[in-house]
PDB file of N, CA, C and O in Angstrom:
ATOM      1  N   MET A   1      -5.241  21.072  70.271  1.00  0.00           N
ATOM      2  CA  MET A   1      -4.005  21.215  69.735  1.00  0.00           C
ATOM      3  C   MET A   1      -3.873  21.741  68.471  1.00  0.00           C
ATOM      4  O   MET A   1      -2.846  22.355  68.181  1.00  0.00           O
ATOM      5  N   ALA A   2      -4.963  21.556  67.500  1.00  0.00           N
ATOM      6  CA  ALA A   2      -4.981  22.230  66.340  1.00  0.00           C
ATOM      7  C   ALA A   2      -5.074  23.594  66.087  1.00  0.00           C
ATOM      8  O   ALA A   2      -4.880  24.089  64.977  1.00  0.00           O
ATOM      9  N   ASP A   3      -5.441  24.376  67.357  1.00  0.00           N
ATOM     10  CA  ASP A   3      -5.699  25.686  67.526  1.00  0.00           C
ATOM     11  C   ASP A   3      -4.240  26.327  67.918  1.00  0.00           C
ATOM     12  O   ASP A   3      -4.144  27.553  67.969  1.00  0.00           O
ATOM     13  N   GLU A   4      -3.245  25.600  68.160  1.00  0.00           N
ATOM     14  CA  GLU A   4      -1.979  26.289  68.414  1.00  0.00           C
ATOM     15  C   GLU A   4      -1.479  27.203  67.281  1.00  0.00           C
ATOM     16  O   GLU A   4      -1.439  26.900  66.088  1.00  0.00           O
ATOM     17  N   LYS A   5      -1.111  28.349  67.829  1.00  0.00           N
ATOM     18  CA  LYS A   5      -0.622  29.358  66.802  1.00  0.00           C
ATOM     19  C   LYS A   5       0.927  29.313  66.742  1.00  0.00           C
ATOM     20  O   LYS A   5       1.589  29.414  67.775  1.00  0.00           O
ATOM     21  N   LYS A   6       1.488  29.163  65.539  1.00  0.00           N
ATOM     22  CA  LYS A   6       2.932  29.136  65.452  1.00  0.00           C
ATOM     23  C   LYS A   6       3.418  30.679  65.378  1.00  0.00           C
ATOM     24  O   LYS A   6       2.726  31.534  64.826  1.00  0.00           O
ATOM     25  N   LEU A   7       4.610  30.951  65.955  1.00  0.00           N
ATOM     26  CA  LEU A   7       5.321  32.193  65.785  1.00  0.00           C
ATOM     27  C   LEU A   7       5.765  32.449  64.491  1.00  0.00           C
ATOM     28  O   LEU A   7       6.376  31.544  63.922  1.00  0.00           O
ATOM     29  N   SER A   8       5.578  33.504  63.914  1.00  0.00           N
ATOM     30  CA  SER A   8       6.237  33.892  62.665  1.00  0.00           C
ATOM     31  C   SER A   8       7.335  34.754  63.001  1.00  0.00           C
ATOM     32  O   SER A   8       7.431  35.392  64.049  1.00  0.00           O
ATOM     33  N   ILE A   9       8.295  34.735  61.894  1.00  0.00           N
ATOM     34  CA  ILE A   9       9.443  35.727  62.053  1.00  0.00           C
ATOM     35  C   ILE A   9       9.241  37.169  62.262  1.00  0.00           C
ATOM     36  O   ILE A   9       9.984  37.863  62.956  1.00  0.00           O
ATOM     37  N   SER A  10       8.154  37.610  61.601  1.00  0.00           N
ATOM     38  CA  SER A  10       7.755  39.115  61.665  1.00  0.00           C
ATOM     39  C   SER A  10       7.268  39.231  63.122  1.00  0.00           C
ATOM     40  O   SER A  10       7.591  40.264  63.710  1.00  0.00           O
ATOM     41  N   GLU A  11       6.559  38.343  63.769  1.00  0.00           N
ATOM     42  CA  GLU A  11       6.127  38.544  65.177  1.00  0.00           C
ATOM     43  C   GLU A  11       7.448  38.612  66.164  1.00  0.00           C
ATOM     44  O   GLU A  11       7.579  39.462  67.045  1.00  0.00           O
ATOM     45  N   VAL A  12       8.297  37.692  65.903  1.00  0.00           N
ATOM     46  CA  VAL A  12       9.484  37.680  66.699  1.00  0.00           C
ATOM     47  C   VAL A  12      10.235  39.039  66.601  1.00  0.00           C
ATOM     48  O   VAL A  12      10.560  39.691  67.593  1.00  0.00           O
ATOM     49  N   ARG A  13      10.485  39.414  65.298  1.00  0.00           N
ATOM     50  CA  ARG A  13      11.085  40.692  64.992  1.00  0.00           C
ATOM     51  C   ARG A  13      10.467  41.907  65.738  1.00  0.00           C
ATOM     52  O   ARG A  13      11.125  42.699  66.413  1.00  0.00           O
ATOM     53  N   LYS A  14       9.093  41.962  65.532  1.00  0.00           N
ATOM     54  CA  LYS A  14       8.390  43.052  66.368  1.00  0.00           C
ATOM     55  C   LYS A  14       8.645  43.035  67.793  1.00  0.00           C
ATOM     56  O   LYS A  14       8.827  44.077  68.423  1.00  0.00           O
ATOM     57  N   THR A  15       8.667  41.807  68.356  1.00  0.00           N
ATOM     58  CA  THR A  15       8.708  41.578  69.757  1.00  0.00           C
ATOM     59  C   THR A  15      10.194  42.078  70.191  1.00  0.00           C
ATOM     60  O   THR A  15      10.276  42.782  71.197  1.00  0.00           O
ATOM     61  N   ILE A  16      11.286  41.765  69.522  1.00  0.00           N
ATOM     62  CA  ILE A  16      12.592  42.168  69.576  1.00  0.00           C
ATOM     63  C   ILE A  16      12.665  43.620  69.568  1.00  0.00           C
ATOM     64  O   ILE A  16      13.145  44.244  70.515  1.00  0.00           O
ATOM     65  N   ALA A  17      12.193  44.180  68.512  1.00  0.00           N
ATOM     66  CA  ALA A  17      12.237  45.600  68.151  1.00  0.00           C
ATOM     67  C   ALA A  17      11.604  46.537  69.245  1.00  0.00           C
ATOM     68  O   ALA A  17      12.098  47.617  69.571  1.00  0.00           O
ATOM     69  N   VAL A  18      10.371  45.960  69.813  1.00  0.00           N
ATOM     70  CA  VAL A  18       9.794  46.797  70.920  1.00  0.00           C
ATOM     71  C   VAL A  18      10.614  46.594  72.202  1.00  0.00           C
ATOM     72  O   VAL A  18      10.776  47.549  72.961  1.00  0.00           O
ATOM     73  N   SER A  19      11.096  45.482  72.453  1.00  0.00           N
ATOM     74  CA  SER A  19      12.098  45.408  73.706  1.00  0.00           C
ATOM     75  C   SER A  19      13.182  46.107  73.614  1.00  0.00           C
ATOM     76  O   SER A  19      13.509  46.780  74.592  1.00  0.00           O
ATOM     77  N   LEU A  20      13.986  46.116  72.440  1.00  0.00           N
ATOM     78  CA  LEU A  20      15.041  47.030  72.347  1.00  0.00           C
ATOM     79  C   LEU A  20      14.736  48.576  72.421  1.00  0.00           C
ATOM     80  O   LEU A  20      15.471  49.327  73.062  1.00  0.00           O
ATOM     81  N   ALA A  21      13.659  49.007  71.761  1.00  0.00           N
ATOM     82  CA  ALA A  21      13.428  50.245  71.937  1.00  0.00           C
ATOM     83  C   ALA A  21      13.023  50.741  73.286  1.00  0.00           C
ATOM     84  O   ALA A  21      13.259  51.903  73.619  1.00  0.00           O
ATOM     85  N   ALA A  22      12.392  49.850  74.109  1.00  0.00           N
ATOM     86  CA  ALA A  22      12.237  50.074  75.583  1.00  0.00           C
ATOM     87  C   ALA A  22      13.548  50.187  76.281  1.00  0.00           C
ATOM     88  O   ALA A  22      13.721  51.037  77.154  1.00  0.00           O
ATOM     89  N   ALA A  23      14.539  49.289  75.893  1.00  0.00           N
ATOM     90  CA  ALA A  23      15.826  49.583  76.704  1.00  0.00           C
ATOM     91  C   ALA A  23      16.537  50.634  76.250  1.00  0.00           C
ATOM     92  O   ALA A  23      17.213  51.258  77.067  1.00  0.00           O
ATOM     93  N   PHE A  24      16.526  50.988  75.022  1.00  0.00           N
ATOM     94  CA  PHE A  24      17.088  52.343  74.607  1.00  0.00           C
ATOM     95  C   PHE A  24      16.471  53.440  75.253  1.00  0.00           C
ATOM     96  O   PHE A  24      17.226  54.335  75.635  1.00  0.00           O
ATOM     97  N   GLY A  25      15.194  53.564  75.466  1.00  0.00           N
ATOM     98  CA  GLY A  25      14.592  54.610  76.042  1.00  0.00           C
ATOM     99  C   GLY A  25      15.062  54.766  77.590  1.00  0.00           C
ATOM    100  O   GLY A  25      15.271  55.858  78.119  1.00  0.00           O
ATOM    101  N   PHE A  26      15.203  53.456  78.259  1.00  0.00           N
ATOM    102  CA  PHE A  26      15.592  53.276  79.600  1.00  0.00           C
ATOM    103  C   PHE A  26      16.927  53.918  79.653  1.00  0.00           C
ATOM    104  O   PHE A  26      17.183  54.603  80.644  1.00  0.00           O
ATOM    105  N   VAL A  27      17.810  53.786  78.716  1.00  0.00           N
ATOM    106  CA  VAL A  27      19.232  54.371  78.778  1.00  0.00           C
ATOM    107  C   VAL A  27      19.191  55.883  78.638  1.00  0.00           C
ATOM    108  O   VAL A  27      19.866  56.588  79.388  1.00  0.00           O
ATOM    109  N   ILE A  28      18.383  56.412  77.658  1.00  0.00           N
ATOM    110  CA  ILE A  28      18.330  57.751  77.718  1.00  0.00           C
ATOM    111  C   ILE A  28      17.719  58.310  78.977  1.00  0.00           C
ATOM    112  O   ILE A  28      18.209  59.302  79.518  1.00  0.00           O
ATOM    113  N   ALA A  29      16.740  57.741  79.416  1.00  0.00           N
ATOM    114  CA  ALA A  29      16.128  58.274  80.739  1.00  0.00           C
ATOM    115  C   ALA A  29      17.302  58.366  81.975  1.00  0.00           C
ATOM    116  O   ALA A  29      17.439  59.258  82.813  1.00  0.00           O
ATOM    117  N   LEU A  30      18.026  57.231  81.801  1.00  0.00           N
ATOM    118  CA  LEU A  30      19.075  57.282  83.014  1.00  0.00           C
ATOM    119  C   LEU A  30      20.133  58.235  82.767  1.00  0.00           C
ATOM    120  O   LEU A  30      20.726  58.663  83.757  1.00  0.00           O
ATOM    121  N   LEU A  31      20.518  58.697  81.471  1.00  0.00           N
ATOM    122  CA  LEU A  31      21.556  59.780  81.094  1.00  0.00           C
ATOM    123  C   LEU A  31      20.926  60.988  81.633  1.00  0.00           C
ATOM    124  O   LEU A  31      21.558  61.664  82.445  1.00  0.00           O
ATOM    125  N   TRP A  32      19.565  61.384  81.213  1.00  0.00           N
ATOM    126  CA  TRP A  32      19.097  62.602  81.393  1.00  0.00           C
ATOM    127  C   TRP A  32      18.778  62.768  82.910  1.00  0.00           C
ATOM    128  O   TRP A  32      18.782  63.904  83.384  1.00  0.00           O
ATOM    129  N   ASN A  33      18.517  61.743  83.653  1.00  0.00           N
ATOM    130  CA  ASN A  33      18.605  61.892  85.176  1.00  0.00           C
ATOM    131  C   ASN A  33      19.856  62.487  85.727  1.00  0.00           C
ATOM    132  O   ASN A  33      19.871  63.401  86.552  1.00  0.00           O
ATOM    133  N   GLU A  34      20.873  61.921  85.229  1.00  0.00           N
ATOM    134  CA  GLU A  34      22.253  62.513  85.469  1.00  0.00           C
ATOM    135  C   GLU A  34      22.397  64.045  85.106  1.00  0.00           C
ATOM    136  O   GLU A  34      22.901  64.854  85.885  1.00  0.00           O
ATOM    137  N   VAL A  35      22.032  64.291  84.168  1.00  0.00           N
ATOM    138  CA  VAL A  35      22.004  65.718  83.708  1.00  0.00           C
ATOM    139  C   VAL A  35      21.268  66.463  84.539  1.00  0.00           C
ATOM    140  O   VAL A  35      21.759  67.494  84.998  1.00  0.00           O
ATOM    141  N   VAL A  36      20.120  66.116  84.834  1.00  0.00           N
ATOM    142  CA  VAL A  36      19.158  66.988  85.725  1.00  0.00           C
ATOM    143  C   VAL A  36      19.715  67.234  87.121  1.00  0.00           C
ATOM    144  O   VAL A  36      19.761  68.322  87.695  1.00  0.00           O
ATOM    145  N   LYS A  37      20.194  65.878  87.648  1.00  0.00           N
ATOM    146  CA  LYS A  37      20.731  66.038  88.899  1.00  0.00           C
ATOM    147  C   LYS A  37      21.953  66.942  88.960  1.00  0.00           C
ATOM    148  O   LYS A  37      22.117  67.674  89.935  1.00  0.00           O
ATOM    149  N   ALA A  38      22.747  66.915  88.027  1.00  0.00           N
ATOM    150  CA  ALA A  38      23.978  67.727  87.996  1.00  0.00           C
ATOM    151  C   ALA A  38      23.660  69.072  87.772  1.00  0.00           C
ATOM    152  O   ALA A  38      24.362  69.916  88.330  1.00  0.00           O
ATOM    153  N   GLY A  39      22.611  69.472  86.968  1.00  0.00           N
ATOM    154  CA  GLY A  39      22.229  70.839  86.666  1.00  0.00           C
ATOM    155  C   GLY A  39      21.656  71.368  88.007  1.00  0.00           C
ATOM    156  O   GLY A  39      21.872  72.551  88.269  1.00  0.00           O
ATOM    157  N   ILE A  40      20.919  70.581  88.918  1.00  0.00           N
ATOM    158  CA  ILE A  40      20.385  71.103  90.146  1.00  0.00           C
ATOM    159  C   ILE A  40      21.323  71.223  91.139  1.00  0.00           C
ATOM    160  O   ILE A  40      20.989  71.999  92.035  1.00  0.00           O
ATOM    161  N   ALA A  41      22.555  70.620  91.279  1.00  0.00           N
ATOM    162  CA  ALA A  41      23.618  70.475  92.038  1.00  0.00           C
ATOM    163  C   ALA A  41      24.484  71.862  91.710  1.00  0.00           C
ATOM    164  O   ALA A  41      24.952  72.631  92.550  1.00  0.00           O
ATOM    165  N   LEU A  42      24.569  71.969  90.278  1.00  0.00           N
ATOM    166  CA  LEU A  42      25.123  73.211  89.914  1.00  0.00           C
ATOM    167  C   LEU A  42      24.581  74.633  90.395  1.00  0.00           C
ATOM    168  O   LEU A  42      25.253  75.592  90.772  1.00  0.00           O
ATOM    169  N   ALA A  43      23.129  74.519  90.282  1.00  0.00           N
ATOM    170  CA  ALA A  43      22.334  75.778  90.788  1.00  0.00           C
ATOM    171  C   ALA A  43      22.299  75.976  92.320  1.00  0.00           C
ATOM    172  O   ALA A  43      21.709  76.908  92.866  1.00  0.00           O
ATOM    173  N   GLY A  44      23.058  74.912  93.021  1.00  0.00           N
ATOM    174  CA  GLY A  44      23.249  75.233  94.438  1.00  0.00           C
ATOM    175  C   GLY A  44      22.363  74.396  95.376  1.00  0.00           C
ATOM    176  O   GLY A  44      22.573  74.529  96.582  1.00  0.00           O
ATOM    177  N   VAL A  45      21.490  73.629  95.012  1.00  0.00           N
ATOM    178  CA  VAL A  45      20.602  72.747  95.591  1.00  0.00           C
ATOM    179  C   VAL A  45      21.417  71.398  95.879  1.00  0.00           C
ATOM    180  O   VAL A  45      21.911  70.674  95.015  1.00  0.00           O
ATOM    181  N   LYS A  46      21.461  71.205  97.255  1.00  0.00           N
ATOM    182  CA  LYS A  46      22.342  70.177  97.505  1.00  0.00           C
ATOM    183  C   LYS A  46      21.573  68.866  97.679  1.00  0.00           C
ATOM    184  O   LYS A  46      20.761  68.622  98.571  1.00  0.00           O
ATOM    185  N   LEU A  47      21.992  67.996  96.600  1.00  0.00           N
ATOM    186  CA  LEU A  47      21.411  66.677  96.392  1.00  0.00           C
ATOM    187  C   LEU A  47      22.314  65.507  96.808  1.00  0.00           C
ATOM    188  O   LEU A  47      21.917  64.468  97.336  1.00  0.00           O
ATOM    189  N   THR A  48      23.605  65.823  96.492  1.00  0.00           N
ATOM    190  CA  THR A  48      24.793  64.670  96.655  1.00  0.00           C
ATOM    191  C   THR A  48      25.902  65.471  97.232  1.00  0.00           C
ATOM    192  O   THR A  48      26.030  66.684  97.068  1.00  0.00           O
ATOM    193  N   PRO A  49      26.677  64.724  97.906  1.00  0.00           N
ATOM    194  CA  PRO A  49      27.815  65.265  98.624  1.00  0.00           C
ATOM    195  C   PRO A  49      28.998  65.646  97.569  1.00  0.00           C
ATOM    196  O   PRO A  49      29.953  66.311  97.969  1.00  0.00           O
ATOM    197  N   GLU A  50      28.933  65.291  96.459  1.00  0.00           N
ATOM    198  CA  GLU A  50      29.983  65.627  95.467  1.00  0.00           C
ATOM    199  C   GLU A  50      29.694  67.066  94.777  1.00  0.00           C
ATOM    200  O   GLU A  50      28.581  67.493  94.471  1.00  0.00           O
ATOM    201  N   GLU A  51      30.878  67.687  94.608  1.00  0.00           N
ATOM    202  CA  GLU A  51      30.721  69.075  93.784  1.00  0.00           C
ATOM    203  C   GLU A  51      30.689  68.776  92.374  1.00  0.00           C
ATOM    204  O   GLU A  51      31.333  67.816  91.951  1.00  0.00           O
ATOM    205  N   ILE A  52      29.902  69.611  91.490  1.00  0.00           N
ATOM    206  CA  ILE A  52      30.156  69.802  90.154  1.00  0.00           C
ATOM    207  C   ILE A  52      30.382  71.161  89.485  1.00  0.00           C
ATOM    208  O   ILE A  52      29.770  72.175  89.821  1.00  0.00           O
ATOM    209  N   SER A  53      31.196  71.118  88.627  1.00  0.00           N
ATOM    210  CA  SER A  53      31.552  72.346  88.063  1.00  0.00           C
ATOM    211  C   SER A  53      30.548  72.573  86.610  1.00  0.00           C
ATOM    212  O   SER A  53      29.885  71.652  86.131  1.00  0.00           O
ATOM    213  N   LEU A  54      30.583  73.853  86.085  1.00  0.00           N
ATOM    214  CA  LEU A  54      29.861  74.067  84.992  1.00  0.00           C
ATOM    215  C   LEU A  54      30.340  73.366  83.757  1.00  0.00           C
ATOM    216  O   LEU A  54      29.577  73.069  82.838  1.00  0.00           O
ATOM    217  N   ILE A  55      31.560  73.124  83.760  1.00  0.00           N
ATOM    218  CA  ILE A  55      32.205  72.243  82.648  1.00  0.00           C
ATOM    219  C   ILE A  55      31.780  70.762  82.857  1.00  0.00           C
ATOM    220  O   ILE A  55      31.410  70.101  81.886  1.00  0.00           O
ATOM    221  N   GLY A  56      31.824  70.248  84.059  1.00  0.00           N
ATOM    222  CA  GLY A  56      31.371  68.922  84.299  1.00  0.00           C
ATOM    223  C   GLY A  56      29.928  68.689  83.791  1.00  0.00           C
ATOM    224  O   GLY A  56      29.627  67.706  83.115  1.00  0.00           O
ATOM    225  N   TRP A  57      29.055  69.653  84.157  1.00  0.00           N
ATOM    226  CA  TRP A  57      27.639  69.644  83.763  1.00  0.00           C
ATOM    227  C   TRP A  57      27.413  69.662  82.351  1.00  0.00           C
ATOM    228  O   TRP A  57      26.521  69.022  81.793  1.00  0.00           O
ATOM    229  N   LEU A  58      28.346  70.503  81.712  1.00  0.00           N
ATOM    230  CA  LEU A  58      28.199  70.787  80.155  1.00  0.00           C
ATOM    231  C   LEU A  58      28.571  69.612  79.489  1.00  0.00           C
ATOM    232  O   LEU A  58      28.089  69.360  78.385  1.00  0.00           O
ATOM    233  N   GLY A  59      29.549  68.698  80.151  1.00  0.00           N
ATOM    234  CA  GLY A  59      30.018  67.489  79.637  1.00  0.00           C
ATOM    235  C   GLY A  59      28.810  66.438  79.708  1.00  0.00           C
ATOM    236  O   GLY A  59      28.610  65.710  78.736  1.00  0.00           O
ATOM    237  N   TYR A  60      28.135  66.367  80.664  1.00  0.00           N
ATOM    238  CA  TYR A  60      26.914  65.538  80.985  1.00  0.00           C
ATOM    239  C   TYR A  60      25.831  65.860  79.870  1.00  0.00           C
ATOM    240  O   TYR A  60      25.228  64.973  79.266  1.00  0.00           O
ATOM    241  N   VAL A  61      25.641  67.243  79.654  1.00  0.00           N
ATOM    242  CA  VAL A  61      24.735  67.581  78.658  1.00  0.00           C
ATOM    243  C   VAL A  61      25.227  67.074  77.225  1.00  0.00           C
ATOM    244  O   VAL A  61      24.425  66.520  76.475  1.00  0.00           O
ATOM    245  N   VAL A  62      26.453  67.257  76.888  1.00  0.00           N
ATOM    246  CA  VAL A  62      26.914  66.860  75.496  1.00  0.00           C
ATOM    247  C   VAL A  62      26.599  65.258  75.413  1.00  0.00           C
ATOM    248  O   VAL A  62      25.894  64.732  74.551  1.00  0.00           O
ATOM    249  N   VAL A  63      27.219  64.639  76.410  1.00  0.00           N
ATOM    250  CA  VAL A  63      27.065  63.207  76.366  1.00  0.00           C
ATOM    251  C   VAL A  63      25.653  62.605  76.188  1.00  0.00           C
ATOM    252  O   VAL A  63      25.432  61.684  75.401  1.00  0.00           O
ATOM    253  N   ALA A  64      24.633  63.227  77.032  1.00  0.00           N
ATOM    254  CA  ALA A  64      23.295  62.859  77.056  1.00  0.00           C
ATOM    255  C   ALA A  64      22.656  63.177  75.730  1.00  0.00           C
ATOM    256  O   ALA A  64      21.762  62.445  75.306  1.00  0.00           O
ATOM    257  N   VAL A  65      23.112  64.352  74.971  1.00  0.00           N
ATOM    258  CA  VAL A  65      22.435  64.716  73.830  1.00  0.00           C
ATOM    259  C   VAL A  65      22.922  63.692  72.704  1.00  0.00           C
ATOM    260  O   VAL A  65      22.137  63.175  71.909  1.00  0.00           O
ATOM    261  N   VAL A  66      24.200  63.469  72.716  1.00  0.00           N
ATOM    262  CA  VAL A  66      24.675  62.481  71.646  1.00  0.00           C
ATOM    263  C   VAL A  66      24.231  61.030  71.735  1.00  0.00           C
ATOM    264  O   VAL A  66      23.970  60.340  70.750  1.00  0.00           O
ATOM    265  N   ILE A  67      24.169  60.638  72.955  1.00  0.00           N
ATOM    266  CA  ILE A  67      23.611  59.183  73.306  1.00  0.00           C
ATOM    267  C   ILE A  67      22.212  59.214  72.788  1.00  0.00           C
ATOM    268  O   ILE A  67      21.802  58.368  71.992  1.00  0.00           O
ATOM    269  N   THR A  68      21.479  60.198  73.245  1.00  0.00           N
ATOM    270  CA  THR A  68      20.173  60.318  72.893  1.00  0.00           C
ATOM    271  C   THR A  68      19.768  60.157  71.389  1.00  0.00           C
ATOM    272  O   THR A  68      18.906  59.376  70.987  1.00  0.00           O
ATOM    273  N   VAL A  69      20.471  60.961  70.656  1.00  0.00           N
ATOM    274  CA  VAL A  69      20.459  60.903  69.110  1.00  0.00           C
ATOM    275  C   VAL A  69      20.700  59.514  68.562  1.00  0.00           C
ATOM    276  O   VAL A  69      20.008  58.980  67.695  1.00  0.00           O
ATOM    277  N   VAL A  70      21.751  58.989  69.159  1.00  0.00           N
ATOM    278  CA  VAL A  70      22.147  57.614  68.550  1.00  0.00           C
ATOM    279  C   VAL A  70      21.075  56.551  68.988  1.00  0.00           C
ATOM    280  O   VAL A  70      20.746  55.636  68.233  1.00  0.00           O
ATOM    281  N   MET A  71      20.522  56.726  70.306  1.00  0.00           N
ATOM    282  CA  MET A  71      19.463  55.718  70.589  1.00  0.00           C
ATOM    283  C   MET A  71      18.097  55.939  69.865  1.00  0.00           C
ATOM    284  O   MET A  71      17.319  54.998  69.708  1.00  0.00           O
ATOM    285  N   ILE A  72      17.834  57.152  69.444  1.00  0.00           N
ATOM    286  CA  ILE A  72      16.583  57.502  68.586  1.00  0.00           C
ATOM    287  C   ILE A  72      16.741  56.848  67.264  1.00  0.00           C
ATOM    288  O   ILE A  72      15.831  56.265  66.675  1.00  0.00           O
ATOM    289  N   ILE A  73      18.097  57.001  66.788  1.00  0.00           N
ATOM    290  CA  ILE A  73      18.358  56.404  65.374  1.00  0.00           C
ATOM    291  C   ILE A  73      18.227  54.977  65.472  1.00  0.00           C
ATOM    292  O   ILE A  73      17.659  54.328  64.593  1.00  0.00           O
ATOM    293  N   LEU A  74      18.770  54.415  66.592  1.00  0.00           N
ATOM    294  CA  LEU A  74      18.706  52.913  66.602  1.00  0.00           C
ATOM    295  C   LEU A  74      17.280  52.532  66.780  1.00  0.00           C
ATOM    296  O   LEU A  74      16.932  51.544  66.134  1.00  0.00           O
ATOM    297  N   ILE A  75      16.373  53.116  67.527  1.00  0.00           N
ATOM    298  CA  ILE A  75      14.999  52.878  67.774  1.00  0.00           C
ATOM    299  C   ILE A  75      14.200  52.891  66.402  1.00  0.00           C
ATOM    300  O   ILE A  75      13.293  52.098  66.152  1.00  0.00           O
ATOM    301  N   ILE A  76      14.614  53.817  65.603  1.00  0.00           N
ATOM    302  CA  ILE A  76      13.956  54.081  64.135  1.00  0.00           C
ATOM    303  C   ILE A  76      14.363  52.827  63.264  1.00  0.00           C
ATOM    304  O   ILE A  76      13.530  52.231  62.582  1.00  0.00           O
ATOM    305  N   VAL A  77      15.661  52.471  63.326  1.00  0.00           N
ATOM    306  CA  VAL A  77      16.280  51.490  62.462  1.00  0.00           C
ATOM    307  C   VAL A  77      15.615  50.091  63.115  1.00  0.00           C
ATOM    308  O   VAL A  77      15.069  49.308  62.338  1.00  0.00           O
ATOM    309  N   ILE A  78      15.658  49.837  64.307  1.00  0.00           N
ATOM    310  CA  ILE A  78      15.285  48.586  64.781  1.00  0.00           C
ATOM    311  C   ILE A  78      13.741  48.517  64.532  1.00  0.00           C
ATOM    312  O   ILE A  78      13.269  47.443  64.158  1.00  0.00           O
ATOM    313  N   GLY A  79      12.888  49.657  64.727  1.00  0.00           N
ATOM    314  CA  GLY A  79      11.400  49.634  64.407  1.00  0.00           C
ATOM    315  C   GLY A  79      11.101  49.215  63.022  1.00  0.00           C
ATOM    316  O   GLY A  79      10.175  48.440  62.779  1.00  0.00           O
ATOM    317  N   ARG A  80      11.922  49.747  62.045  1.00  0.00           N
ATOM    318  CA  ARG A  80      11.776  49.424  60.764  1.00  0.00           C
ATOM    319  C   ARG A  80      11.934  47.943  60.507  1.00  0.00           C
ATOM    320  O   ARG A  80      11.089  47.254  59.934  1.00  0.00           O
ATOM    321  N   TRP A  81      13.233  47.459  61.039  1.00  0.00           N
ATOM    322  CA  TRP A  81      13.463  46.058  60.912  1.00  0.00           C
ATOM    323  C   TRP A  81      12.325  45.022  61.418  1.00  0.00           C
ATOM    324  O   TRP A  81      12.037  43.951  60.884  1.00  0.00           O
ATOM    325  N   GLY A  82      11.745  45.602  62.583  1.00  0.00           N
ATOM    326  CA  GLY A  82      10.626  44.741  63.235  1.00  0.00           C
ATOM    327  C   GLY A  82       9.462  44.822  62.419  1.00  0.00           C
ATOM    328  O   GLY A  82       8.707  43.851  62.458  1.00  0.00           O
ATOM    329  N   ASN A  83       9.170  45.764  61.702  1.00  0.00           N
ATOM    330  CA  ASN A  83       7.956  45.759  60.787  1.00  0.00           C
ATOM    331  C   ASN A  83       8.030  45.024  59.543  1.00  0.00           C
ATOM    332  O   ASN A  83       7.008  44.889  58.870  1.00  0.00           O
ATOM    333  N   LYS A  84       9.358  44.437  59.095  1.00  0.00           N
ATOM    334  CA  LYS A  84       9.303  43.683  57.967  1.00  0.00           C
ATOM    335  C   LYS A  84       8.531  42.460  57.985  1.00  0.00           C
ATOM    336  O   LYS A  84       8.464  41.757  56.977  1.00  0.00           O
TER     337      LYS A  84
END
């Protein structure tokens, strides 16, 4: 029992930072998945029954780029917080 290791605050922060970075990366991947699927549908390849226009696809691209930038900033901020 004397060999038990106590969790330090920095270890907890690192674990939280890594978990949040992974979650943000997953959100980015899901967004870009929609952009790619919409682009393929716009090119005429039938993947889904719904129709998409060029404006709708550009909307997907803009949203994906903005969310990607926000998530990357959050990953950097949380990574720095986790390394304290």
